[in-house]
C-alpha positions as CSV (number, residue, x, y, z in Angstrom):
1,X,4.6,22.2,51.9
2,X,3.4,25.7,53.8
3,X,4.7,26.8,57.5
4,X,2.7,25.0,60.3
5,X,2.3,28.6,61.3
6,X,0.1,29.3,57.6
7,X,-1.4,25.9,57.1
8,X,-5.1,27.3,59.0
9,X,-5.3,29.4,56.2
10,X,-4.7,27.7,53.3
11,X,-6.5,24.6,54.7
12,X,-9.8,27.4,55.0
13,X,-9.0,28.0,51.3
14,X,-8.4,25.0,49.8
15,X,-11.7,23.4,51.6
16,X,-13.0,26.5,49.6
17,X,-11.9,24.6,46.5
18,X,-10.3,27.8,45.3
19,X,-7.8,27.3,42.3
20,X,-4.3,27.4,43.2
21,X,-2.4,29.8,40.7
22,X,1.4,29.4,41.7
23,X,3.7,27.6,45.0
24,X,6.9,28.2,44.8
25,X,9.9,30.7,46.0
26,X,9.2,34.2,45.0
27,X,11.1,37.6,45.4
28,X,14.6,36.4,47.1
29,X,16.3,33.2,48.5
30,X,15.2,35.0,51.9
31,X,11.0,33.8,51.2
32,X,10.9,29.4,51.3
33,X,7.8,28.5,49.6
34,X,5.0,31.1,48.3
35,X,1.8,30.2,47.3
36,X,-0.7,32.6,45.1
37,X,-4.5,31.6,45.5
38,X,-8.1,33.3,42.9
39,X,-9.2,35.0,45.3
40,X,-9.4,37.7,47.7
41,X,-8.3,36.9,51.4
42,X,-10.2,38.9,54.1
43,X,-6.5,38.6,56.3
44,X,-8.3,41.7,58.9
45,X,-10.9,39.1,59.2
46,X,-8.9,36.0,59.6
47,X,-6.3,37.2,61.7
48,X,-9.3,38.5,63.9
49,X,-10.6,35.3,63.7
50,X,-8.3,32.1,64.0
51,X,-5.9,32.4,66.6
52,X,-2.5,32.8,64.8
53,X,0.6,32.9,65.7
54,X,3.3,35.8,65.9
55,X,5.1,35.3,63.4
56,X,2.4,35.8,61.2
57,X,1.8,38.8,59.2
58,X,-0.8,40.2,57.3
59,X,1.0,41.0,53.9
60,X,0.3,43.4,51.4
61,X,2.4,44.4,48.1
62,X,1.2,47.1,45.3
63,X,3.3,47.0,42.8
64,X,3.0,48.6,39.3
65,X,5.3,46.5,37.1
66,X,6.1,43.8,39.1
67,X,2.6,42.4,40.3
68,X,0.7,42.8,43.8
69,X,-1.0,40.6,45.8
70,X,-2.6,40.3,49.9
71,X,-2.5,37.7,52.4
72,X,-0.8,36.1,54.9
73,X,3.7,35.9,55.9
74,X,5.4,33.9,58.4
75,X,8.3,35.9,59.9
76,X,9.9,32.6,61.1
77,X,9.9,30.8,58.2
78,X,9.2,32.7,55.4
79,X,6.3,31.1,52.9
80,X,3.6,33.0,52.4
81,X,-0.3,32.6,51.5
82,X,-1.8,35.4,49.2
83,X,-4.6,36.7,46.8
84,X,-5.6,39.7,44.8
85,X,-4.6,42.6,46.1
86,X,-8.1,44.1,48.0
87,X,-8.8,46.6,44.9
88,X,-8.3,44.0,42.4
89,X,-11.0,41.5,44.4
90,X,-13.6,42.3,41.8
91,X,-15.8,39.3,41.0
92,X,-12.8,37.0,42.9
93,X,-14.2,34.3,46.3
94,X,-13.4,36.1,49.7
95,X,-11.9,33.7,51.6
96,X,-12.6,35.5,55.5
């Protein structure tokens, strides 16, 4: 289960019925649980609207051969809630 700091973000995504594409440990053993959704998460808009804890950071990774992701990362629990990269969001639902 995703940490309490990221649960409000995940709840918004689930309420929209957006498909989860992956859940589990990624990158390294320093990551706990990361969940990926088939949408664009407008992290700037959500961070302005929601009262998120200081440990929640916007995470952006544009990979060249290992994928790309954009969303939120909890630096306390090492969890993540990710969607597609901003430049690759054509046709995707937007969570804002």
